[in-house]
PyMOL commands that place a pseudoatom at each C-alpha (Angstrom):
pseudoatom trace, name=CA, resn=MET, resi=1, chain=A, elem=C, hetatm=0, pos=[-28.219, 66.182, -39.349]
pseudoatom trace, name=CA, resn=LYS, resi=2, chain=A, elem=C, hetatm=0, pos=[-24.895, 65.113, -37.557]
pseudoatom trace, name=CA, resn=GLY, resi=3, chain=A, elem=C, hetatm=0, pos=[-22.393, 62.935, -39.576]
pseudoatom trace, name=CA, resn=LEU, resi=4, chain=A, elem=C, hetatm=0, pos=[-23.284, 59.950, -41.152]
pseudoatom trace, name=CA, resn=PRO, resi=5, chain=A, elem=C, hetatm=0, pos=[-25.257, 57.374, -39.427]
pseudoatom trace, name=CA, resn=ARG, resi=6, chain=A, elem=C, hetatm=0, pos=[-23.619, 53.821, -39.282]
pseudoatom trace, name=CA, resn=VAL, resi=7, chain=A, elem=C, hetatm=0, pos=[-25.258, 51.355, -41.864]
pseudoatom trace, name=CA, resn=GLN, resi=8, chain=A, elem=C, hetatm=0, pos=[-27.032, 48.567, -40.792]
pseudoatom trace, name=CA, resn=ASP, resi=9, chain=A, elem=C, hetatm=0, pos=[-24.621, 45.681, -42.095]
pseudoatom trace, name=CA, resn=ALA, resi=10, chain=A, elem=C, hetatm=0, pos=[-23.953, 42.427, -40.838]
pseudoatom trace, name=CA, resn=SER, resi=11, chain=A, elem=C, hetatm=0, pos=[-20.328, 42.441, -40.371]
pseudoatom trace, name=CA, resn=ARG, resi=12, chain=A, elem=C, hetatm=0, pos=[-18.232, 41.608, -37.861]
pseudoatom trace, name=CA, resn=PRO, resi=13, chain=A, elem=C, hetatm=0, pos=[-16.011, 44.691, -35.804]
pseudoatom trace, name=CA, resn=ARG, resi=14, chain=A, elem=C, hetatm=0, pos=[-12.229, 45.378, -37.510]
pseudoatom trace, name=CA, resn=ASP, resi=15, chain=A, elem=C, hetatm=0, pos=[-9.337, 44.616, -35.127]
pseudoatom trace, name=CA, resn=VAL, resi=16, chain=A, elem=C, hetatm=0, pos=[-7.342, 47.983, -34.593]
pseudoatom trace, name=CA, resn=PHE, resi=17, chain=A, elem=C, hetatm=0, pos=[-4.066, 45.809, -34.399]
pseudoatom trace, name=CA, resn=ALA, resi=18, chain=A, elem=C, hetatm=0, pos=[-5.026, 44.199, -38.158]
pseudoatom trace, name=CA, resn=VAL, resi=19, chain=A, elem=C, hetatm=0, pos=[-6.274, 47.731, -39.658]
pseudoatom trace, name=CA, resn=MET, resi=20, chain=A, elem=C, hetatm=0, pos=[-3.877, 50.332, -38.584]
pseudoatom trace, name=CA, resn=VAL, resi=21, chain=A, elem=C, hetatm=0, pos=[-0.016, 47.663, -38.453]
pseudoatom trace, name=CA, resn=LEU, resi=22, chain=A, elem=C, hetatm=0, pos=[-0.257, 44.866, -40.591]
pseudoatom trace, name=CA, resn=GLY, resi=23, chain=A, elem=C, hetatm=0, pos=[-2.437, 46.521, -43.001]
pseudoatom trace, name=CA, resn=GLY, resi=24, chain=A, elem=C, hetatm=0, pos=[-0.071, 49.789, -42.612]
pseudoatom trace, name=CA, resn=VAL, resi=25, chain=A, elem=C, hetatm=0, pos=[3.165, 47.073, -43.338]
pseudoatom trace, name=CA, resn=GLU, resi=26, chain=A, elem=C, hetatm=0, pos=[0.943, 45.488, -46.366]
pseudoatom trace, name=CA, resn=ARG, resi=27, chain=A, elem=C, hetatm=0, pos=[0.300, 48.478, -48.173]
pseudoatom trace, name=CA, resn=LEU, resi=28, chain=A, elem=C, hetatm=0, pos=[4.036, 49.464, -47.930]
pseudoatom trace, name=CA, resn=THR, resi=29, chain=A, elem=C, hetatm=0, pos=[5.361, 46.016, -48.579]
pseudoatom trace, name=CA, resn=GLU, resi=30, chain=A, elem=C, hetatm=0, pos=[2.836, 46.325, -51.871]
pseudoatom trace, name=CA, resn=ALA, resi=31, chain=A, elem=C, hetatm=0, pos=[4.121, 49.632, -52.664]
pseudoatom trace, name=CA, resn=LEU, resi=32, chain=A, elem=C, hetatm=0, pos=[7.107, 48.131, -52.738]
pseudoatom trace, name=CA, resn=ARG, resi=33, chain=A, elem=C, hetatm=0, pos=[6.413, 45.375, -55.009]
pseudoatom trace, name=CA, resn=ARG, resi=34, chain=A, elem=C, hetatm=0, pos=[5.579, 47.951, -57.566]
pseudoatom trace, name=CA, resn=GLY, resi=35, chain=A, elem=C, hetatm=0, pos=[7.996, 50.741, -57.628]
pseudoatom trace, name=CA, resn=ASP, resi=36, chain=A, elem=C, hetatm=0, pos=[6.286, 52.858, -55.987]
pseudoatom trace, name=CA, resn=ALA, resi=37, chain=A, elem=C, hetatm=0, pos=[8.385, 56.257, -55.610]
pseudoatom trace, name=CA, resn=PHE, resi=38, chain=A, elem=C, hetatm=0, pos=[9.465, 57.230, -52.509]
pseudoatom trace, name=CA, resn=ASP, resi=39, chain=A, elem=C, hetatm=0, pos=[12.035, 60.202, -51.734]
pseudoatom trace, name=CA, resn=GLU, resi=40, chain=A, elem=C, hetatm=0, pos=[14.990, 60.124, -48.866]
pseudoatom trace, name=CA, resn=GLN, resi=41, chain=A, elem=C, hetatm=0, pos=[13.535, 60.867, -45.927]
pseudoatom trace, name=CA, resn=SER, resi=42, chain=A, elem=C, hetatm=0, pos=[11.002, 57.805, -46.350]
pseudoatom trace, name=CA, resn=LEU, resi=43, chain=A, elem=C, hetatm=0, pos=[13.734, 55.007, -47.624]
pseudoatom trace, name=CA, resn=SER, resi=44, chain=A, elem=C, hetatm=0, pos=[15.517, 56.484, -44.242]
pseudoatom trace, name=CA, resn=GLU, resi=45, chain=A, elem=C, hetatm=0, pos=[12.243, 55.786, -42.141]
pseudoatom trace, name=CA, resn=MET, resi=46, chain=A, elem=C, hetatm=0, pos=[11.666, 52.457, -44.019]
pseudoatom trace, name=CA, resn=ARG, resi=47, chain=A, elem=C, hetatm=0, pos=[15.224, 51.534, -43.209]
pseudoatom trace, name=CA, resn=LEU, resi=48, chain=A, elem=C, hetatm=0, pos=[14.540, 52.526, -39.015]
pseudoatom trace, name=CA, resn=LEU, resi=49, chain=A, elem=C, hetatm=0, pos=[11.092, 50.317, -39.309]
pseudoatom trace, name=CA, resn=ARG, resi=50, chain=A, elem=C, hetatm=0, pos=[13.444, 47.433, -41.524]
pseudoatom trace, name=CA, resn=GLN, resi=51, chain=A, elem=C, hetatm=0, pos=[15.792, 47.797, -38.178]
pseudoatom trace, name=CA, resn=ARG, resi=52, chain=A, elem=C, hetatm=0, pos=[12.677, 47.777, -35.220]
pseudoatom trace, name=CA, resn=LEU, resi=53, chain=A, elem=C, hetatm=0, pos=[11.624, 44.762, -36.974]
pseudoatom trace, name=CA, resn=SER, resi=54, chain=A, elem=C, hetatm=0, pos=[14.517, 42.396, -37.393]
pseudoatom trace, name=CA, resn=ALA, resi=55, chain=A, elem=C, hetatm=0, pos=[15.196, 43.210, -33.526]
pseudoatom trace, name=CA, resn=PHE, resi=56, chain=A, elem=C, hetatm=0, pos=[11.240, 42.657, -33.127]
pseudoatom trace, name=CA, resn=ASP, resi=57, chain=A, elem=C, hetatm=0, pos=[11.994, 39.439, -35.149]
pseudoatom trace, name=CA, resn=ALA, resi=58, chain=A, elem=C, hetatm=0, pos=[15.383, 38.261, -33.089]
pseudoatom trace, name=CA, resn=ALA, resi=59, chain=A, elem=C, hetatm=0, pos=[13.704, 39.162, -29.428]
pseudoatom trace, name=CA, resn=LEU, resi=60, chain=A, elem=C, hetatm=0, pos=[10.732, 37.072, -30.318]
pseudoatom trace, name=CA, resn=ALA, resi=61, chain=A, elem=C, hetatm=0, pos=[12.671, 34.489, -31.527]
pseudoatom trace, name=CA, resn=ALA, resi=62, chain=A, elem=C, hetatm=0, pos=[15.203, 34.085, -28.131]
pseudoatom trace, name=CA, resn=ARG, resi=63, chain=A, elem=C, hetatm=0, pos=[11.804, 33.912, -26.401]
pseudoatom trace, name=CA, resn=GLU, resi=64, chain=A, elem=C, hetatm=0, pos=[10.418, 31.057, -28.369]
pseudoatom trace, name=CA, resn=THR, resi=65, chain=A, elem=C, hetatm=0, pos=[13.526, 28.936, -27.954]
pseudoatom trace, name=CA, resn=LEU, resi=66, chain=A, elem=C, hetatm=0, pos=[13.190, 30.014, -24.361]
pseudoatom trace, name=CA, resn=ILE, resi=67, chain=A, elem=C, hetatm=0, pos=[9.570, 28.424, -24.562]
pseudoatom trace, name=CA, resn=GLU, resi=68, chain=A, elem=C, hetatm=0, pos=[11.126, 25.242, -26.572]
pseudoatom trace, name=CA, resn=GLN, resi=69, chain=A, elem=C, hetatm=0, pos=[13.800, 24.052, -24.435]
pseudoatom trace, name=CA, resn=PRO, resi=70, chain=A, elem=C, hetatm=0, pos=[12.607, 21.370, -21.832]
pseudoatom trace, name=CA, resn=THR, resi=71, chain=A, elem=C, hetatm=0, pos=[13.993, 22.309, -18.624]
for i in range(1, 71): cmd.bond("trace and resi %d" % i, "trace and resi %d" % (i + 1))
show_as sticks, trace
zoom trace
């Protein structure tokens, strides 16, 4: 046998964005809420993630404002 074959099921295919991006952010958020321990490197990486997400939020809000403005 080569590996494990897929079992028959009726579930729909999973969305990669939801699994990789949203799922990861959700797991990290829950770990923070639970009070899990993180080392200094992890804290630094979380701060970078926060900066990038804040920049994304600002850019998206700016674009949405342009869409909402009457021309």
